N, C-alpha and C positions, 0 to 999 in steps of 0.2 A: 504492502501499501503503500502514495507518497506522500513524504512526511510535509503535511499542511499547517501545523502548527507547533508554538514550543509549550512546554513548562510554566506556569506559572510562577512554581517555585526555583529553577535550578537557569530553566530557559533551555533546557536539551530539546530536540526537535521532536513529536509525539505525531502519532494518528491520530486522524476527526475523532476514530471510535476506537483508540485506546483508554485506559480506564487507567490506570495505574503508565507512571514515568520511569521508561526503562532505564535513565542514567541514577533518579534518584529514589526510585519507587514512592512520589510522593501520589496520593488519590490525585488523579485528575477530571473536572470539574467537568459533566456533563451535557447540562445548561447551557453552556455558555463559559467565558472567562471574563474575568475582567480586567479593561481598559483603563489603564491611569492614564485616566484626563490630561488633566492637571502641568504632570510633568510636560506630557506633546505637547502643550499650548507653548508655554513657557521656546523650549524648542522653536514652534513656530514663529514665536514674535522673535526672536534669535536669529532669526533665521531669514529675515527680514534685510539685513544687514551683517551679518555675519558667517562666515563659511559651515557648511553645513554639515557634517562627519561623513566619512563614506558608510555604507550602508553594508556593512560584512556578513552577520547574522541574519535569514534570508530564508528564506523555506522555497520548498521546491515548486512553487507556486510559478516564482520568477522565469521559468523554464515549457511552462505547461503552453499549448498554442490550445486555437477553436477548431474541430474538425473542419475539411474543406467543405464541405452537405452543409452546414450549420450555417459557414459565411456564405453559401452561396442565400439558403432559405433565408436568410436577415435580406435581403433586397425588399423582403413584401414590407418592411418597415418603412424604408425608403418613398418606394409609393403609396402607401397610405398619407405620410408627412409631407408629399409633396402635394397630394391632391388636395389638401385640406389651404395648404401653405396656395396654390393656388389659387383657389374657393373664394379665398377670405380674400386677396389681392383685385381678383378681378371685381366685387364687390365692393369693396375698398376705392380702387378707379372709376366706375361708374361706366356709363355708356357712351356718354358724350366723347368725341375725337379728339377736341380739345385741353380736357379736361386730362383724359389719360394718357398725353404726350408727353405735360404737364407730370403726372404723379412718376410719370414712366423715369422721368429723366431725376429725378430725386430718387427712383428704386436703384435705378445703375450707380448712382453714387453711394447711397446709401449698404450697398449688397454688394457692391462689386468689391470695395475696398475691404468690407469686412472679409469678406472669399479670399484678398489677395495677404492682409495678414492670418487669415487662418492656413492660406497654402503655404507660406511658409516655415509656419509653426511645425507644420506636418512633418518641410520637408524637413526639419529641424533634425529628425527619429533619424536617425541615421543607421541603426544594426535591428530594428523590430517595430518599423514601419506600422500602420494600424490598416485596416483595409479603412476604404477613405468613405467606403458607404456607411463604418457605424460613426466615422468620424461627423459625416452628413448630419444624418437623423439625431447627432445631439445637437449638432446644428440648428436643424429644425424644433428640437427642444426650446433650444434658449429663440426663437425668433416668437412661438405658441407663449414660450412663460414670458416674453412684454405683455402681451397681451393678458393676459389670469392677472399682473400686477400690475396696471394700468387703476382699474378701480379700487379697487385695495388702495394702494396710492392715493386716491379722490375720498375715498372711505373715511379711510385712521388720517388722513393727513393733518387735518381740524383736530382731533386730539393731541397732535405731537404741534403743533402752532398753542393750544393750551395751556402745555407739559412746558413746553424747549423751547418756545418763541418762533421758532420754524416749521415751517411742513415739509420742509426739504429730507431735512431725517428723519424723516418715513420711511425714504429709499432702501438703506440698507436692511432693514430692518422688514422688509417686505421683499425685497426683488434679491438677495443674497440666497436665504431656504429657497423660490422658486425656482432659479435656475438651477443649482446644485440637486432639487428635486427630480429631473428625468436622470440626472445622471449617474445619481444612486438605486436608484433603477434598475438600470443596463445592465453597474455594475455586480447587484446585488440578483442578479438574473443566475436560476441553474446553467443557463446553456450558453450565454452572449459572454455575463459576466470573465469566463477566462479570458476574454480578449484582452482585458481590464491585471497586466502582473508585471507595472514596470512604475516606480515615478514618474520616466520620464511618459506612458501612458494618459498617469493623471492630469497631465499639464496640455497633452494633447486633448482628450477629451473633454476637459472644464474649460481652457480656450474656449473650448469648439458653444459650447455651451455658450459663455458668455460675449462673442461675436455673434453670434443669432439673435439675443440680446439687445447686440448695442447697435442694430442692423434696423432691428423693429422700434427702437428706442429715437435712433436718429433718420426715421421713415416716418415717425408721425411728429418728430414735431418740426420737419419742412414743411409738413402738409396745413399745419397752423401757422406757422410762423414765419415762413418761405427760406429763400436760400445765402438766408446773410450771415450767418455762421456755418457756412457750409462743408466750408474746405477747415477752420478749425476744427468742426465737429467730427469732421469723418477720416482728418489723420492725427489729431491729440486725442481721441480719447477710445482709445485699446483698453482703460482704464477695465470697463468689465468683463473682459478677456480674463485679464491677468486675477482680479484679484478670484474667478470663478479657478482657475487654473492653479489658485494654492489650497480652495476645497482637491481641487484631483489630485493632486502634491501628495498633499495628506492623507488621503482617504486609499491610496496607495502605498505608502510608507507603513499603516496601519495593516493592510494586507499581506505586505509580503514578509514584512514578523512578525505576524498574527497568525500567516494563513488563510484566517477568511476576514470579515468587516461585518462590525457592530455599530449601532448607528449612532454610540459616543465617536464615533472614530473621523464622525463628521464635522467634533465639537472646535481642535484645533485650526483651521486651515478655512470655519468659517468665521469666527472670530477674527481672524485676521481677515479678511476680504472684508468683512460687513465696517473695519476699525479704519483699510486703506477707504472704500466707503463715505467715509464718514467722514475723511480729511478732506477729498474730494468738493462734496455736496458746501461742506462747513468753509474750505477756500475758496474761491472762485471765483477769486482777480483772475487777471492776461495775466501780469506773469508766477503767481503761483500754479493755474494750471497748466502752464509748458515747464514748466517746475518740476508738477509731482508727475507728468505724461515724461518726462527724461528720467525719471525712476521707474513708474513702474516697466521702460524699457530696460533699464538697466537690471531689474530685478528680476526681470521673464528671462532675460538672457542668463543672467546668473543660477536660476535655479533649473536651465534647459544642462548648462552644462556641468551642473554637479551632478544632476540625472544623467547624463548620457557617459560620465566619469563610472559610476555605480554600473554600468552594462559592462564596461570594458572589466570594472574589478570580476564580474562575473564571467568573466568568458567571450562575452559576446565576438568579442572578436576574432575569436579564432574557433570561429566557428558554435557557437554553445549556444548562440539563442534561437529559437525558437521562427521556425523556417509562418511567417504570414500567409496567408494564403489568397488574392483579391478575388 
């Protein structure tokens, strides 16, 4: 049986069905295992600036892959998501040719930039590149999470205005959990979750969800306010992708070190994402927007480099990476 979790007493590798640890003999919990959330939260915030130590004590999850049949079957997810996507925007554009042309220009500006950023991050995955159909599925989830977040922001905004003096502070508490929800469902799936087996996978899938949300939010802004801030919003606002990539990163770290996920693994990355989102909404002058955008880009490149380093340590450059089927 492949090793897929670690003993909470000594840290030795054990199987999911094992009742006792073969290294120290202690009884293993059969109804789940405890996740030390607070130390992980500290490491997640520290990682905003400091280097993350290499992941060496990992389970065999990092060598698993999805079967070719399951990958081919996953195309149904994309067809369903794309159909919903097309129907929604056909209704949003309306039937008038002038409106369709105007909105089509905004559409290209928003979704084109989002997909270009996503393509760059996807190509950064050198040794175990993810099937792009899965990446697109998570991207489409991000698109629809924007539709879910809008009415919640509107409903809860007045309460944040009353208690905190500014309704924009509602966004991190609504948008970040919604973006992550679809990602968590995918990585917890018995079949499709086998694709989610490295920290770089977490970054790629998390970034995809965030950029889908980014595109929807930008498109909505352009429909309402016009192209006044088109360049700034399109080229500097990749924060949504970076924030959700952080959640994906720490979800993946939990999975590769424990062998499986628990909801508590959402906490470290989600708190960091909400913190960065609060900074973005709270310090929204032009100078600080540019400064934060530069930091987001630096941080994204940093966590990608650290994730690639882990894969080198696991032997991915020597042929031990699971071969992905596209």
